[in-house]
C-alpha positions as CSV (number, residue, x, y, z in Angstrom):
1,M,75.9,109.0,74.9
2,N,78.7,111.0,74.5
3,K,80.2,112.2,71.5
4,D,82.9,108.6,70.9
5,Q,80.0,106.2,71.8
6,G,77.3,107.9,69.3
7,I,80.7,108.1,66.6
8,G,81.7,104.6,67.7
9,A,77.7,103.5,67.3
10,V,77.5,105.2,63.2
11,L,80.4,103.8,62.5
12,L,78.8,99.7,63.9
13,L,75.9,101.0,62.2
14,A,77.6,101.5,59.1
15,S,80.0,98.3,58.8
16,I,76.7,96.2,59.7
17,V,75.4,97.9,56.9
18,G,78.4,97.5,54.7
19,V,78.4,94.0,55.0
20,I,75.0,93.2,53.5
21,L,75.4,95.4,50.8
22,Y,78.9,93.5,49.6
23,F,76.6,90.4,51.1
24,W,74.1,91.5,48.0
25,L,76.3,92.1,45.6
26,V,78.2,89.4,45.5
27,F,76.6,86.9,45.7
28,L,72.8,87.8,44.7
29,S,73.3,90.2,42.0
30,P,73.7,89.8,38.5
31,W,77.1,92.0,38.9
32,W,79.3,89.4,40.9
33,T,81.7,88.5,39.1
34,V,83.2,92.3,38.3
35,I,82.3,93.3,42.2
36,L,84.9,90.5,42.8
37,Q,87.2,91.8,40.0
38,L,86.9,95.1,41.6
39,T,87.5,94.2,45.3
40,A,90.5,92.2,44.9
41,F,91.9,94.8,42.4
42,V,91.4,97.2,45.0
43,A,93.1,95.0,47.7
44,V,95.9,94.5,45.9
45,G,96.5,97.7,44.5
46,F,96.1,99.3,48.1
47,V,98.8,96.1,49.0
48,L,101.1,96.9,46.5
49,F,101.1,101.0,47.0
50,I,102.1,100.0,50.8
51,L,104.6,98.3,49.3
52,G,105.6,101.0,46.6
53,W,105.6,103.8,49.9
54,I,107.9,101.5,52.5
55,G,110.3,101.2,48.8
56,Y,110.1,104.9,48.2
57,T,111.0,106.0,51.6
58,L,113.7,103.3,51.9
59,A,115.2,104.6,49.0
60,T,114.9,108.0,49.8
61,T,115.5,108.4,53.2
62,P,119.3,108.7,54.0
63,P,121.8,106.6,55.9
64,P,122.1,107.4,59.9
65,K,125.8,108.1,60.9
66,P,128.1,105.0,62.1
67,I,128.3,104.3,65.5
68,E,131.7,105.7,65.8
69,E,131.1,109.3,64.7
70,I,127.6,109.8,67.1
71,E,130.4,107.9,70.1
72,K,133.0,110.4,68.5
73,E,130.8,113.2,69.0
74,I,129.5,112.2,72.2
75,E,133.6,112.4,73.6
76,Q,133.8,115.6,72.5
77,E,130.4,117.2,73.7
78,S,131.7,115.4,77.1
79,K,134.8,117.1,76.7
80,E,133.8,120.4,76.1
81,T,131.0,120.2,79.2
82,K,134.0,119.1,81.0
83,E,136.1,122.0,80.0
84,E,133.9,125.1,80.5
85,T,132.0,123.4,84.4
86,P,134.1,125.5,87.0
87,P,135.4,123.6,89.2
88,P,133.0,123.1,92.7
89,P,133.8,125.4,95.5
90,P,135.8,124.3,98.4
91,S,134.5,123.2,101.1
92,S,134.0,124.8,104.2
């Protein structure tokens, strides 16, 4: 068994233990209401955090250049490279 398979087996066992523990906490423990409230809070908080992160990224990222400016730059670069390249030698 290589290292990746070992890590995969540990993750599989940890997830099974986690599901069993969560089942016990939600259905068999006296703290089931607190566990459900915490679970809902963490899930909603995570979604809102991701939305906030996307909003922050959109708000702080500068807008891209218009396509017209990019086309002009490409045309100028192609003109400059044509002017700099020497003509091919005459064929013999």
